[in-house]
C-alpha positions as CSV (number, residue, x, y, z in Angstrom):
1,M,-148.4,104.1,-62.6
2,A,-151.3,102.0,-61.0
3,K,-152.2,99.4,-62.9
4,L,-156.2,98.0,-63.3
5,I,-156.4,93.9,-63.3
6,L,-159.4,92.0,-64.0
7,D,-158.6,88.5,-62.7
8,T,-160.9,86.0,-65.2
9,F,-161.8,82.0,-65.2
10,R,-163.6,80.3,-67.0
11,E,-167.2,79.6,-64.9
12,G,-169.2,77.8,-67.9
13,Y,-169.4,76.8,-71.8
14,G,-171.3,79.2,-72.7
15,V,-173.4,82.3,-71.6
16,D,-176.0,80.5,-69.8
17,Q,-174.2,78.7,-67.4
18,I,-172.6,82.4,-66.3
19,R,-174.4,83.1,-63.0
20,K,-174.0,87.0,-62.5
21,T,-172.5,89.5,-64.9
22,M,-172.4,93.2,-64.7
23,T,-174.2,95.4,-67.2
24,V,-172.4,97.6,-69.2
25,G,-174.6,100.4,-66.7
26,E,-172.4,98.7,-64.1
27,L,-169.2,98.3,-65.4
28,I,-169.3,102.0,-66.3
29,G,-170.1,103.0,-63.0
30,F,-167.1,100.9,-61.5
31,L,-164.8,102.3,-63.4
32,S,-165.4,105.9,-63.5
33,D,-163.6,105.5,-60.1
34,F,-160.5,105.5,-62.1
35,D,-158.4,107.5,-63.4
36,E,-159.4,107.7,-67.1
37,D,-155.6,107.5,-68.3
38,T,-155.2,104.1,-66.0
39,P,-154.8,101.1,-68.5
40,V,-156.9,97.7,-67.9
41,Y,-155.1,94.1,-68.3
42,L,-157.0,91.1,-68.3
43,G,-154.9,88.3,-65.5
44,F,-155.3,84.8,-66.2
45,D,-154.6,81.8,-64.8
46,N,-153.8,83.4,-61.0
47,R,-151.7,86.1,-63.4
48,Y,-149.2,83.5,-64.5
49,T,-150.6,85.4,-68.3
50,Y,-151.8,88.7,-68.9
51,G,-154.1,90.1,-71.9
52,G,-155.3,93.5,-73.0
53,I,-158.7,94.6,-73.8
54,T,-158.8,96.3,-77.3
55,E,-162.4,97.9,-79.4
56,G,-161.9,95.3,-82.3
57,R,-162.0,92.1,-79.2
58,F,-165.7,93.2,-78.2
59,E,-168.4,91.2,-80.5
60,M,-172.4,91.8,-80.2
61,D,-174.3,88.7,-80.1
62,Y,-178.0,88.9,-80.6
63,G,-178.3,85.2,-79.8
64,E,-181.3,83.5,-80.5
65,E,-184.7,84.8,-80.4
66,D,-186.2,82.4,-77.6
67,D,-183.3,83.9,-75.6
68,E,-184.9,85.8,-73.7
């Protein structure tokens, strides 16, 4: 079975240091090209280590009022 691996790396110490990231809509659009049973993994350290994605690992961060 095919696997989808998202290669990850550190880009900064805060979200304000990240230049570009996908929106939820862009991510949904990208993932819609894959079979819904395709497992998704995170690849770290040039795929030396791996992680999974689970619902419980997501957290909303509403930030400070002046973040906008």
